[in-house]
C-alpha positions as CSV (number, residue, x, y, z in Angstrom):
1,X,-9.5,-0.3,-24.2
2,X,-7.5,-3.5,-24.0
3,X,-7.1,-5.2,-20.7
4,X,-3.7,-6.7,-19.9
5,X,-3.8,-10.0,-18.1
6,X,-0.8,-10.4,-15.8
7,X,-1.7,-13.7,-14.1
8,X,-3.0,-15.9,-16.9
9,X,-0.8,-18.9,-16.1
10,X,-2.7,-22.0,-14.9
11,X,-0.1,-22.2,-12.0
12,X,-1.1,-18.9,-10.5
13,X,-4.4,-19.5,-8.8
14,X,-6.2,-17.0,-6.7
15,X,-4.2,-13.9,-7.8
16,X,-7.2,-12.0,-9.2
17,X,-7.2,-9.5,-6.2
18,X,-3.5,-8.8,-6.8
19,X,-4.2,-8.1,-10.4
20,X,-7.0,-5.7,-9.5
21,X,-4.6,-3.9,-7.1
22,X,-2.0,-3.6,-9.8
23,X,-4.5,-2.2,-12.3
24,X,-5.8,0.3,-9.7
25,X,-2.3,1.4,-8.8
26,X,-1.3,1.8,-12.5
27,X,-4.3,4.2,-13.0
28,X,-3.4,6.4,-10.0
29,X,0.4,6.5,-10.6
30,X,0.4,9.0,-13.4
31,X,0.8,12.2,-11.4
32,X,4.2,13.0,-10.0
33,X,2.9,15.1,-7.2
34,X,3.9,15.0,-4.4
35,X,7.4,13.7,-4.9
36,X,8.5,10.9,-2.6
37,X,11.4,8.7,-1.5
38,X,11.3,5.1,-0.4
39,X,14.1,4.0,1.9
40,X,15.0,0.5,3.3
41,X,16.6,0.8,6.7
42,X,16.8,-2.9,7.4
43,X,15.6,-6.2,5.9
44,X,12.2,-5.8,7.4
45,X,11.7,-2.0,7.7
46,X,10.8,0.6,5.0
47,X,10.1,4.4,5.2
48,X,8.2,6.4,2.6
49,X,8.8,10.1,2.7
50,X,6.6,12.5,0.8
51,X,7.4,16.2,0.3
52,X,4.2,17.9,1.4
53,X,5.4,21.5,2.0
54,X,2.5,23.8,2.9
55,X,0.3,21.1,4.4
56,X,-0.4,20.8,8.1
57,X,-1.2,17.6,10.0
58,X,-4.9,18.2,9.9
59,X,-4.9,18.5,6.0
60,X,-3.2,15.1,5.5
61,X,-4.8,11.7,5.8
62,X,-3.0,8.3,5.8
63,X,-5.1,5.2,5.5
64,X,-4.7,1.5,4.6
65,X,-7.5,0.4,2.3
66,X,-7.6,-3.2,0.9
67,X,-3.8,-3.7,1.0
68,X,-3.2,-0.2,-0.3
69,X,-1.5,2.6,1.6
70,X,-3.3,5.8,0.5
71,X,-2.1,9.3,1.4
72,X,-4.4,12.2,0.7
73,X,-3.8,15.9,1.1
74,X,-6.3,18.7,0.9
75,X,-5.4,22.2,1.9
76,X,-8.1,24.4,3.4
77,X,-9.2,27.5,1.5
78,X,-7.1,30.6,1.9
79,X,-10.2,32.2,3.5
80,X,-10.3,36.0,3.4
81,X,-6.6,36.4,2.5
82,X,-6.0,38.7,-0.5
83,X,-3.1,37.4,-2.6
84,X,-1.1,39.8,-4.7
85,X,0.7,36.8,-6.2
86,X,-0.1,33.1,-5.6
87,X,2.9,31.0,-6.7
88,X,2.6,28.2,-4.1
89,X,0.1,25.6,-5.3
90,X,-2.7,24.7,-3.0
91,X,-3.8,21.6,-4.7
92,X,-5.1,18.3,-3.3
93,X,-3.4,15.0,-4.0
94,X,-3.8,11.3,-3.5
95,X,-0.8,8.9,-3.6
96,X,-1.3,5.1,-3.3
97,X,1.2,2.3,-2.7
98,X,0.3,-1.4,-2.9
99,X,1.3,-3.3,0.3
100,X,2.5,-6.9,0.1
101,X,0.8,-9.4,2.4
102,X,2.0,-8.9,6.0
103,X,3.4,-5.4,5.6
104,X,2.1,-3.2,8.4
105,X,2.2,0.6,8.8
106,X,3.8,1.3,12.2
107,X,3.6,5.1,12.3
108,X,3.6,8.4,10.5
109,X,5.2,11.8,11.3
110,X,5.3,15.3,9.8
111,X,8.4,17.4,10.2
112,X,9.8,20.3,8.1
113,X,7.3,19.7,5.3
114,X,8.2,16.0,5.0
115,X,5.6,13.3,5.8
116,X,7.4,10.0,6.8
117,X,5.5,6.8,6.9
118,X,7.2,3.8,8.5
119,X,6.4,0.2,7.4
120,X,7.5,-3.1,8.8
121,X,7.3,-6.7,7.5
122,X,7.1,-8.9,10.6
123,X,9.1,-12.1,10.4
124,X,6.8,-14.9,9.4
125,X,7.1,-18.6,10.1
126,X,6.9,-21.1,7.2
127,X,3.8,-23.2,7.5
128,X,3.7,-26.7,6.1
129,X,0.4,-28.5,5.9
130,X,0.2,-32.2,4.9
131,X,-2.9,-33.2,3.0
132,X,-4.0,-36.8,3.6
133,X,-4.8,-38.7,0.4
134,X,-7.8,-41.0,0.8
135,X,-9.6,-43.2,-1.7
136,X,-13.1,-42.2,-2.7
137,X,-15.0,-39.0,-3.2
138,X,-13.1,-35.6,-2.6
139,X,-15.7,-34.6,0.0
140,X,-14.3,-37.3,2.3
141,X,-10.8,-35.8,2.2
142,X,-9.5,-34.1,5.4
143,X,-6.4,-31.9,5.9
144,X,-4.1,-32.6,8.8
145,X,-3.6,-29.6,11.2
146,X,-1.0,-27.0,10.3
147,X,2.3,-27.0,12.0
148,X,4.8,-24.2,12.1
149,X,8.5,-24.7,11.2
150,X,11.1,-22.8,13.0
């Protein structure tokens, strides 16, 4: 199996974790179940809506794991029910979305078979840090404190 290297430029330093996230997402993105929508309600708010008909709240799990939003569903067994015809699938699923730095999950709700997950990107201040250049060995270099720009 050939490995595709996305971030092999010498100008992109420290993006190994992002590359791992992309590879992990590519592996889990093959299944189209359950279907979903992604809506942008404002510049800093998103909503992911998954069609999870037949699942109750207790059978769904929403977690954030290593900058990945992971939604899992597992229906409980039918128990002692005797089906004459079973046309509604009772299958488990896992759907994952990579979250950018700073994206936060603000809530989740289940209504009429639709699981909605709200995301928000808080406004961030630009940070500028000046590095003092000194003569001599690099161990003697010190960075000036960070300051926040409006």
